[in-house]
Structure formats: structure tokens, C-alpha cells
BASESE-741030 format. One line per field, with one value per residue (C-alpha): residue number from 1; x, y, z. Coordinates in Angstrom, 2 decimals, m for minus. Layout:
<sites>
k	c(NUM,...) $
xx	c(X,...) $
yy	c(Y,...) $
zz	c(Z,...) $
</sites>
This chain:
<sites>
k	c(1,2,3,4,5,6,7,8,9,10,11,12,13,14,15,16,17,18,19,20,21,22,23,24,25,26,27,28,29,30,31,32,33,34,35,36,37,38,39,40,41,42,43,44,45,46,47,48,49,50,51,52,53,54,55,56,57,58,59,60,61,62,63,64,65,66,67,68,69,70,71,72,73,74,75,76,77,78,79,80,81,82,83,84,85,86,87,88,89,90,91,92,93,94,95,96,97,98,99,100,101,102,103,104,105,106,107,108,109,110,111,112,113,114,115,116,117,118,119,120,121,122,123,124,125,126,127,128,129,130,131,132,133,134,135,136,137,138,139,140,141,142,143,144,145,146,147,148,149,150,151,152,153,154,155,156,157,158,159,160,161,162,163,164,165,166,167,168,169,170,171,172,173,174,175,176,177,178,179,180,181,182,183,184,185,186,187,188,189,190,191,192,193,194,195,196,197,198,199,200,201,202,203,204,205,206,207,208,209,210,211,212,213,214,215,216,217,218,219,220,221,222,223,224,225,226,227,228,229,230,231,232,233,234,235,236,237,238,239,240,241,242,243,244,245,246,247,248,249,250,251,252,253,254,255,256,257,258,259,260,261,262,263,264,265,266,267,268,269,270,271,272,273,274,275,276,277,278,279,280,281,282,283,284,285,286,287,288,289,290,291,292,293,294,295,296,297,298,299,300,301,302,303,304,305,306,307,308,309,310,311,312,313,314,315,316,317,318,319,320,321,322,323,324,325,326,327,328,329,330,331,332,333,334,335,336,337,338,339,340,341,342,343,344,345,346,347,348,349,350,351,352,353,354,355,356,357,358,359,360,361,362,363,364,365,366,367,368,369,370,371,372,373,374,375,376,377,378,379,380,381,382,383,384,385,386,387,388,389,390,391,392,393,394,395,396,397,398,399,400,401,402,403,404,405,406,407,408,409,410,411,412,413,414,415,416,417,418,419,420,421,422,423,424,425,426,427,428,429,430,431,432,433,434,435,436,437) $
xx	c(21.36,19.73,18.17,19.85,16.43,16.61,19.93,18.30,15.43,17.88,19.74,16.49,15.69,19.11,18.56,15.25,16.70,19.80,18.19,15.56,12.48,10.81,8.58,5.04,3.36,5.29,4.95,6.00,3.46,3.00,4.33,0.71,0.00,3.32,2.43,m0.85,0.82,3.06,0.29,m1.47,m4.03,m1.77,m2.50,m6.25,m8.02,m11.24,m12.60,m15.96,m17.47,m18.40,m21.11,m20.83,m17.35,m16.41,m14.21,m15.05,m13.23,m13.74,m15.66,m12.97,m11.90,m15.49,m15.32,m12.05,m13.33,m16.60,m14.71,m12.44,m15.41,m17.32,m14.35,m13.88,m17.62,m17.38,m14.24,m15.73,m19.46,m20.31,m22.81,m20.72,m17.09,m15.10,m11.64,m10.67,m8.83,m5.20,m3.96,m4.97,m4.78,m7.02,m9.42,m9.71,m10.19,m12.98,m14.83,m14.55,m15.61,m18.73,m19.73,m18.46,m18.57,m15.49,m15.27,m17.16,m15.63,m13.85,m12.10,m9.04,m6.09,m3.14,m0.02,2.05,m0.43,m0.05,m2.56,m2.18,m1.65,m4.92,m6.95,m7.03,m3.44,m3.72,m2.60,m0.17,m2.61,m5.78,m7.75,m6.55,m6.73,m10.16,m11.95,m12.17,m9.96,m10.34,m7.73,m7.99,m4.97,m3.73,m3.83,m0.81,m0.86,m0.44,m3.99,m6.65,m8.19,m11.90,m12.76,m11.05,m12.58,m16.11,m15.60,m14.21,m16.98,m19.71,m18.12,m17.31,m19.98,m17.86,m19.63,m17.06,m15.12,m12.17,m11.16,m7.68,m3.98,m0.67,1.69,m0.47,0.46,m2.87,m6.39,m8.81,m11.98,m14.51,m17.48,m16.29,m15.86,m19.42,m20.87,m19.35,m20.32,m23.92,m23.95,m23.14,m24.71,m21.39,m20.49,m17.98,m15.20,m12.66,m9.34,m7.95,m5.08,m2.57,m4.69,m6.81,m5.14,m5.46,m9.17,m9.79,m8.03,m9.89,m6.76,m8.24,m11.88,m13.72,m15.08,m17.95,m20.58,m19.74,m18.48,m20.53,m17.69,m14.34,m11.17,m8.11,m5.00,m4.26,m0.49,0.10,m1.10,m3.56,m0.44,m1.73,m0.69,m0.31,m3.91,m6.93,m10.57,m13.60,m16.41,m19.83,m21.51,m25.17,m25.26,m23.94,m26.43,m29.28,m28.39,m27.98,m29.02,m27.10,m23.81,m22.22,m23.24,m21.84,m18.48,m18.48,m19.05,m16.36,m13.81,m14.86,m15.46,m14.65,m11.01,m9.65,m9.74,m9.45,m8.57,m5.30,m6.60,m3.55,m3.88,m7.56,m6.58,m3.90,m6.49,m8.68,m5.77,m4.82,m8.44,m8.48,m5.23,m6.76,m9.54,m7.04,m6.44,m2.75,m3.60,m5.02,m1.85,0.18,m1.78,m1.51,2.23,2.51,1.22,3.26,6.38,5.47,5.00,8.24,10.14,8.63,9.63,13.14,13.56,12.52,14.88,17.63,16.75,14.79,11.63,8.46,5.55,2.72,5.12,4.34,2.01,m1.32,m0.93,1.80,3.50,6.00,7.10,10.48,10.88,14.53,14.31,16.08,19.10,19.25,17.61,16.16,17.70,15.02,16.62,20.07,18.97,16.83,19.71,22.24,19.89,19.72,23.50,23.43,21.04,17.64,15.25,12.59,11.45,11.90,8.66,7.25,6.27,3.31,4.00,7.03,9.73,11.75,10.28,8.22,11.15,13.69,11.59,12.40,11.19,11.57,8.57,8.94,6.61,6.56,4.51,7.61,9.66,6.63,5.97,9.56,8.97,10.89,9.80,10.59,14.26,14.85,12.91,15.29,18.29,16.82,16.25,19.89,21.07,18.78,19.99,23.61,22.87,21.08,23.91,26.48,24.86,23.23,26.13,25.03,22.24,20.46,21.72,19.44,20.02,17.61,19.88,22.58,20.40,20.45,24.23,24.56,22.37,24.14,27.55,26.22,25.05,28.37,30.20,27.92,27.66,30.97,31.15,32.95,30.86,27.56,28.85,29.96,26.40,25.19,27.24,25.46,22.09,22.75,23.74,20.39,18.26,19.51,18.06,14.53,12.98,10.94,7.61,6.43,3.34) $
yy	c(5.17,3.47,5.87,5.81,5.36,1.72,1.44,2.77,0.30,m2.59,m1.28,m1.16,m4.72,m5.80,m3.94,m5.68,m9.07,m8.81,m7.17,m8.36,m6.14,m5.73,m2.73,m3.94,m1.63,m3.02,m6.21,m7.83,m8.23,m11.28,m11.38,m11.22,m7.98,m6.57,m7.44,m5.48,m2.47,m2.07,m2.66,m0.44,0.43,3.30,4.97,5.38,8.23,7.11,9.97,9.01,5.62,2.54,3.36,7.09,8.23,11.67,10.06,7.57,4.30,2.87,m0.26,m2.59,m0.32,m0.51,m4.29,m4.27,m1.86,m3.74,m7.00,m5.47,m4.15,m7.43,m9.43,m7.14,m7.33,m11.11,m11.21,m9.04,m9.59,m5.91,m4.27,m1.26,m0.85,1.99,1.04,4.42,6.09,6.64,5.72,5.51,9.15,10.36,7.51,8.58,12.18,11.09,9.42,12.58,14.62,12.46,12.35,15.55,19.28,21.41,21.84,18.64,16.35,13.09,10.74,8.60,7.00,9.21,8.94,8.02,5.25,3.71,5.75,7.26,10.87,10.89,9.86,13.36,14.09,17.74,20.83,19.35,17.13,17.90,15.68,17.69,21.11,21.08,19.01,19.13,16.21,14.32,11.64,8.54,6.65,3.43,2.05,0.90,m2.48,m0.73,m1.68,0.76,2.54,2.08,3.65,6.87,6.63,6.36,9.39,11.46,10.35,11.28,14.65,15.64,13.73,12.93,12.34,9.69,7.29,5.73,2.19,1.89,1.74,1.80,0.72,m1.43,m5.10,m6.34,m7.29,m4.45,m5.10,m3.72,m4.68,m2.31,0.52,m0.14,0.05,3.47,4.74,3.72,5.45,8.81,8.32,8.34,6.71,3.90,3.92,1.09,1.68,m1.85,m1.03,m3.04,m6.09,m6.53,m9.77,m11.12,m10.25,m11.93,m15.09,m15.20,m14.47,m11.24,m10.39,m8.65,m5.12,m5.80,m6.67,m3.56,m0.72,1.58,2.27,0.55,1.81,m0.18,0.33,m2.54,m2.97,m4.25,m7.67,m7.68,m7.93,m5.87,m2.63,0.71,1.86,1.90,0.86,2.05,m0.28,0.46,m2.26,m3.25,m1.45,1.73,1.65,0.98,4.16,6.14,4.53,7.25,6.71,4.94,7.73,10.30,8.53,8.24,11.99,12.65,10.80,12.52,15.41,16.04,15.06,13.24,13.10,9.87,6.56,4.73,1.92,m0.31,m0.14,m1.07,m4.14,m4.97,m4.82,m7.23,m9.67,m9.42,m10.04,m13.21,m14.31,m13.63,m16.12,m18.94,m21.44,m20.53,m17.02,m18.31,m20.31,m17.20,m15.01,m17.63,m17.80,m14.01,m14.27,m17.38,m15.54,m12.43,m14.43,m16.33,m13.09,m11.49,m14.45,m14.51,m10.77,m11.16,m14.12,m11.79,m9.37,m6.76,m5.15,m5.16,m2.77,m4.78,m7.71,m9.28,m9.33,m10.71,m9.69,m8.96,m6.16,m5.73,m2.54,m2.68,m0.37,0.72,2.78,0.10,0.46,4.25,7.58,8.27,5.31,4.62,6.60,5.21,1.59,1.84,3.34,0.84,m2.02,m0.74,m0.70,m4.24,m5.35,m5.17,m2.31,m1.30,2.12,4.21,4.71,6.39,4.20,4.74,7.61,8.51,9.98,11.56,12.99,11.91,13.08,11.13,8.34,5.52,2.56,0.54,m0.92,m4.40,m6.63,m9.97,m9.57,m9.09,m11.94,m14.25,m13.52,m14.59,m17.92,m17.36,m19.22,m19.59,m20.45,m17.23,m15.24,m16.45,m15.47,m12.04,m11.46,m12.29,m9.82,m7.08,m7.69,m7.42,m4.11,m2.71,m3.75,m2.21,1.21,1.67,3.89,6.47,7.96,11.04,14.29,15.79,19.23,19.45,21.89,19.26,16.41,17.15,17.33,14.28,12.14,13.39,12.47,9.12,8.20,9.13,7.01,3.98,3.95,2.12,0.49,m2.86,m4.53,m3.63,m4.56,m7.94,m8.59,m7.44,m10.16,m12.77,m11.20,m11.18,m14.85,m15.75,m13.30,m14.58,m17.99,m16.58,m15.05,m11.88,m13.64,m17.16,m18.83) $
zz	c(m31.76,m28.81,m26.32,m22.92,m21.31,m22.36,m20.56,m17.40,m17.75,m18.03,m14.99,m13.05,m14.08,m12.87,m9.58,m8.98,m9.93,m7.75,m4.73,m2.29,m2.19,1.19,0.55,1.40,m1.12,m4.10,m6.10,m9.37,m12.16,m14.33,m17.91,m19.12,m17.26,m18.48,m22.06,m22.11,m20.45,m23.50,m26.03,m28.60,m25.93,m24.93,m28.27,m27.71,m25.94,m24.24,m22.17,m20.71,m19.95,m21.94,m24.48,m23.84,m24.85,m26.16,m28.83,m31.56,m32.10,m28.60,m29.50,m28.18,m25.34,m24.10,m24.09,m22.16,m19.52,m19.14,m18.71,m16.06,m14.13,m14.37,m13.11,m10.10,m9.34,m9.36,m7.19,m4.46,m4.86,m5.35,m7.72,m8.80,m9.86,m11.42,m12.74,m14.16,m11.23,m12.17,m8.69,m5.05,m4.04,m6.92,m6.16,m2.53,m3.58,m5.94,m3.09,m1.00,m4.02,m4.35,m0.69,0.92,0.54,1.35,5.09,5.94,8.54,7.78,10.16,9.47,11.23,12.14,10.00,13.08,13.84,10.40,8.42,4.96,3.94,1.97,5.01,6.42,7.39,8.52,6.61,4.07,2.11,0.15,2.54,5.51,3.85,2.22,4.83,8.60,9.55,12.83,13.41,15.60,16.88,18.48,21.99,23.97,22.20,18.82,17.82,16.63,19.60,19.02,22.38,21.31,17.85,19.26,21.49,18.63,16.28,18.74,19.35,15.75,13.77,10.68,7.38,6.43,8.65,6.85,7.75,6.34,7.07,5.27,8.06,10.33,10.74,12.10,11.02,10.28,12.28,9.84,12.04,14.77,12.27,11.08,14.57,15.16,11.72,12.35,15.74,14.13,10.70,8.83,5.56,6.07,3.51,3.40,1.67,1.31,m1.03,0.97,1.69,m1.46,m2.49,1.04,1.09,m2.27,m1.09,2.23,4.26,5.67,6.51,3.68,4.09,1.66,4.30,6.32,4.12,1.89,m0.51,m1.01,m2.65,m3.60,m5.60,m7.97,m7.72,m4.20,m3.03,m5.96,m8.15,m11.07,m12.80,m11.06,m10.95,m8.65,m8.42,m6.50,m5.46,m3.99,m1.95,m1.77,1.56,m0.04,m2.90,m0.49,1.35,m1.88,m5.19,m7.05,m5.24,m8.22,m10.57,m8.16,m8.10,m11.90,m12.12,m9.53,m11.67,m14.89,m15.28,m11.62,m11.34,m14.39,m18.15,m20.06,m18.42,m19.03,m21.22,m20.93,m17.16,m17.42,m19.44,m16.88,m14.10,m16.08,m16.50,m12.82,m11.83,m13.91,m12.26,m8.83,m9.66,m10.07,m7.21,m7.32,m6.16,m2.88,m2.35,m3.08,m0.62,2.10,1.52,1.90,5.46,6.25,5.09,7.08,10.27,9.65,9.02,12.13,14.31,12.87,13.44,17.06,17.44,16.23,19.06,17.11,18.47,16.38,16.72,18.27,18.68,15.31,12.31,11.15,7.53,4.96,6.84,9.67,11.41,13.13,16.13,16.29,19.49,21.58,19.27,19.34,18.51,15.06,13.22,10.60,7.79,8.44,8.64,5.49,3.50,4.86,3.99,0.44,0.18,1.56,m1.19,0.54,m0.06,2.45,3.67,6.77,8.67,11.74,14.67,17.01,19.41,17.27,19.58,16.78,13.57,10.54,8.40,10.44,11.93,14.31,12.32,9.15,7.30,5.79,3.79,2.01,m1.24,m3.43,m2.03,m2.06,m5.73,m6.40,m4.67,m1.43,1.69,5.40,4.91,2.99,5.61,8.31,6.21,5.43,9.15,9.86,7.24,8.55,12.12,10.95,9.26,12.32,14.63,12.29,11.93,15.34,16.45,13.88,15.97,14.67,16.23,18.83,17.31,14.37,12.52,12.16,10.89,7.16,6.97,9.21,6.94,3.82,5.26,6.47,3.00,1.43,3.98,3.73,m0.05,m0.44,2.97,2.77,5.48,3.80,0.34,1.68,2.86,m0.56,m2.26,m0.13,m0.92,m4.66,m4.60,m3.05,m5.04,m8.40,m7.57,m7.71,m10.86,m10.47,m10.98,m10.36,m8.96) $
</sites>
């Protein structure tokens, strides 16, 4: 009897094929990466590092991990790489584990400004609970406020300054981060999870000349498996020759057990793919598509945070349409065949749980081969959805919000207008396979 899990997997494949993915932190992997993820590598336990494992039988695992590390070193021009972190959050925690003591001060971008939970979001995250978190924000143009950052850094003297975002549609100016870090003697950590592929292809400035340590997930614009990697630069090793060893120890025994060997192999394959000329073309197309989508959205009358994008990501500000519409628009888009995610906007007027924005990105659609013409059509569909659901503003009374959203979802799930848009979306989506160069 066939396990129903396989039915669910086929349903998920159909969902991805028939819908248009606009979540900027997701991507499709190549058939080669997919193949190694389902290989015999999952059957081997490899706690430790190459040449010094706690288990026997790792001769070939060692070769795979060494190859993955060497390829990443070559791609970025760095002397140290660790490819064992299971994902981005554990990788960030390993860096803190290596460089900080509990109670030390770190500085990252606020969540409302486009930062990540692991960059010191207060109280509810490990980075905000076990360390003294100081958060910088954005200026009125929705760009990072370096004047504020410098003042906060001089006042609080953080040991780590984090240059990173998760919902920020502009270039990260690593040189400015470096200047402030040097002024207060802080380590500069760059989390480039979102923009790794853009950095490799030369479509975004590299943090390597400026940062001491760099973290990246491997499944976003890098287009690899769901994992992470930590790199130490020449600058970082010059400051502390043992920094790589400290990070190794933070991963194991500090935070993890054995690595996921199939993921390591997937990272190696993705790194090889990123060395191909086609990858540069792909990364360039990501930004072209993002700019085309941003322009088309504005032409449709929608407001964008910062009025556009310089990378793969767009943040739609729905406040002109009504109060607290992010959740409603994101759900209605999903019914209409396009999946994105609700997101806070700078100076969020509503709530992180019921935000005022929707976050969009172009890595997924670019991997499928879509171009400017499809971006214009997607913008039209999104505008239709926004116009249709803008009357469903979030209640001002917080007590009524949960029930309101629940009822909204029930009503929209079978809405004829949204399902009509979905039919159009499916017709276009089916023309593009999940992965192509």
C-alpha cells in the first residue's frame, strides 16, 4: 500500500507547478541538487570534521565536505568555510557562540526595518534574550540610518555589528558598516542569506573586503539545498587567527551533532552551478525581473517601500488601501494562485502579527524562466487582488482581529473572483517548468 505521504508530495509538486511563487526567500533547486538530497548520504552519521570524525566509514564523506568547502572558498575568495550548519538561525547562533559571552552587546536591524529575528530581536528570540540587543533602524527614505547606527554604536559599544536584512529592497553598503565597526572596535558580521547569489554573480557588492565573518543560507538566491555556511575573511583571521577554530567548536560540540551529509553534497553541487556563466545571467535576470515587477506595480497604483528595489525583493505598502491589509492580501493572493508573505513595513502602523505590507521577490519566477512580460501580468493580478479585498480592513479593536481573519479566510477560500484569477495564473504558470537556466 502506498503511503499517503507520497500523495501529499505529489500535491505539493502540483501546487508549485500551477502557482506562481513570489516569496523572496524561496527558490527551486536543480535536478542535480535534488538527486544528491535523496541519495545514500542520508544513511551516514559523520559527527566531527574531515579527518577527525567520531565515527568510522567517512572516507568519502570527508571528500564531499572538503570539496564543498573548497568550492565556496573559491567562489568568495575566503580562507575559511564551514558548511555544517543545519540552517541560518543555528549558523547565526554559532557565530554569536564563538564571539560573544552571554550578556554581551550585539547590534542589528530592527524587524520592522527589514531585519531578521536572529539579529537581536528583543525578548522573544535567543539573540535578544541571551545578549544585550541594540537595534538600528531606517531613515525616512526607507534606507538604513547610518547616523543613528553610529550614535548607538558609540553609546553601547557592541561587540558585533550585523550587516543584514530579510525585507530590505536596497543595496547593503558594507563599507559604511565597516567604518562604524572600526570606530567602536566591533566585529562586523554580514548575513547575506538573501543576496548570496547576487554577490557571487557581481550583481551586489561583496562583503568579503569589509566583514570579519559572513553567514549565508544556501537555499535562496544561491539556489542550493536548505542549509547554511559560515565564512571567515582574511580580515577576520588577521584579527583572530583562531576564529575559524572557534566557529568549528561552536558548531560541534557547541550547538549541533552530525552534519546532514546529503545537504553538504547539495551545497557542493550548487557551488559548481554558481561557477557557470549561466548563473551570472540568471542573477542578472533576477534583478531585471524585480525592477520590472516594481515598475509594473507602481503603474498599477500600488505604493512600494522606498519607491522601488535594487535587488531581488519588493515590499508593497498597503496603507493607502486601508488599515492592516497585509494578512488579507497575502491570503487572497494565495487563493488567486500567487504565494507571497505578509510583512511589516517601516514604522509599522498596525502590528507585526497583522502587518501592513506584502513581501515579494523574483528568484522563484526567474528560475522558471519568466521575464518582463510575465512580471507585468503578475503585477496586474496582484493589483486586482488588492483592489478586491481592500474593503476588508483589520478591525481597530484587537480583540476582534482573530475572529475577523478566520472568517475572512473562510469567505475567500472559495471566492469566485479570486478563483477566476487563479485560472489565468495556472494557464501561465504551466508554461514554465520549475527549473531552467
